[in-house]
C-alpha positions, 0 to 999 in steps of 0.5 A: 650645785644650783639652788632652787627655792619653792618660787623657782620652777624652771631650769634649762640645760644642754644635751651633753650637760650634767649638773647638780640641783638643790631644792629647798622645802623650807617654806613647807615645813613647820617649826621643828619639822624636818624633811625625812625623805624625797623622791625625784622623778622626771617625765617627758611631754607625753607623761613617760617617766625618764628618771632612769636616764636623766636623774641620779644621786638623789640625796635628802638633807633637811630641809633640801633635796639634791640630785643630778640631772643629765641627758635628755633630747634636744628641743624637748621639755620635761617636768621634774616631780619632787615628792617630799615627806616630812618628819610628821608624815606630811607630803609636799609636791613640787614641779620643775620644768626643764628645757633641753637645748642642743649646743651650737658650734661657731664656724668662722672658716671663710667660705665654708659651706656651714660658716655662721660667724666671722669671728671665733668665741675666743676672739670675741671674748678678747675684743669685748673685754679689751674694749669694755673690761670685765663684769660687762653684760657679756660676762654674765652670759654662758658660752652657749648664750655668747655663741648664739648671740655671735651667730645672730649678729653675723646674720644681722650684718649679712642683711646689708648689701656690700660692694662687690660679689661673694667669692663663691656663688654658693657661699652662705655668708656675705664675706669673703668678697671677690676681692679678698686676698687669697693664696693658691698652690700645691702643698709642700712638706712637711705634711700632716693632718694639721700642717703643710707649707708653701713658698707663696705663704712667706716673703723675705722682701720687707717682711711682706707677710709677718708672723701669723699673717694667715692666722684665723684665715681658712684653707680650702683643699681644692684638688686631691686629698682631702678634697673639699675639706676646709680648716681654720688656720691657727698659726703661720711661720714668717720664714718657712711658709709653714701653717698649722690648722685644725685637723683635716681627715687626711694628710695632704700630699704634693698633689694636693691643691689649696686656696687660702683666705687671708683673715677677714677684715678686723672691721667685720669682726668688730661690727659683729661683736658690737652687734652681739653686745647690742642684742644682749643689752636689749632683751627686755621686750616682755611687752612686745607680744602685747604691742603686736596684738594692738597692731603696732608695727614698730616699737622703740625700747631704749636704743633698740628699734623693733620691727614686726614682720608679717610672720609676727616675729620681731627683729632688732635693728643693727647697732649704730656703732656696728653700722658705722664700722661697716659703712666702708663696705656697704654699697650705698648706690641704688641701681634703677633700670628702665625700659 
């Protein structure tokens, strides 16, 4: 149960999240005075009470009141009103502001129309902890915070101009490029919503495709059932060409055609992790709005360079280590056309 003192008046939650809160009236009570009862109610921005759908299990145990908060609508702000009554009849009112956010989903399926990352949260956790150990800035973030940083980091990476062209004209991210390794063919038995095989997915010559070679790659169904669906590959077998992936809506058939993308380059994933850490470690920018109001265009805070755009928003530069990792993919040439 989260603890809140009289000085703390803000909490945030995700739509599907439910947790307990405890608020202490210690600083309101005189010596010998106790908290006899307390009501907890919550109101939306229009002042409409939402207590029946957002607050439960209100319990008063002097000097604190505890309750459970749940529900709410994404993007909305609410206000909790706590009305405590003391053993001598004194009434104390406190308010807690509640912001409700929706959860985000990491989509690292290469070429997927809704892709937003080059790495899964599990992979990012492994990379960061393996390189920097535990008790880092990363470990102080909740899962939603980590996912948001990874998505923002992927967007930062995609600001660069890379060699070659996107594999699909309509893809939303810069990778995969048109030289990315792929395998195409028809699905073969055994079929299920999470498996199929193909002889092109393995080779007995010099162990060309080692165990799990295609793991974290993605499979796209290009013809027949289930058309246009994509899935992230969880494992691949070195001797049978059998792959396991996140469930499709229907099992493929012998008429089902696919394209499989090899996992993204490790360097891209490493750069995304480094950029996510960079963003997490450069969040102390309370004075930015003041700098902006004074007409400042660029501010340096530690290793971070903040540039104010025309819309008034500030964006962090790319992490130096991330840019170094990406350098082999960045197209440094500049084409100039003259009449």
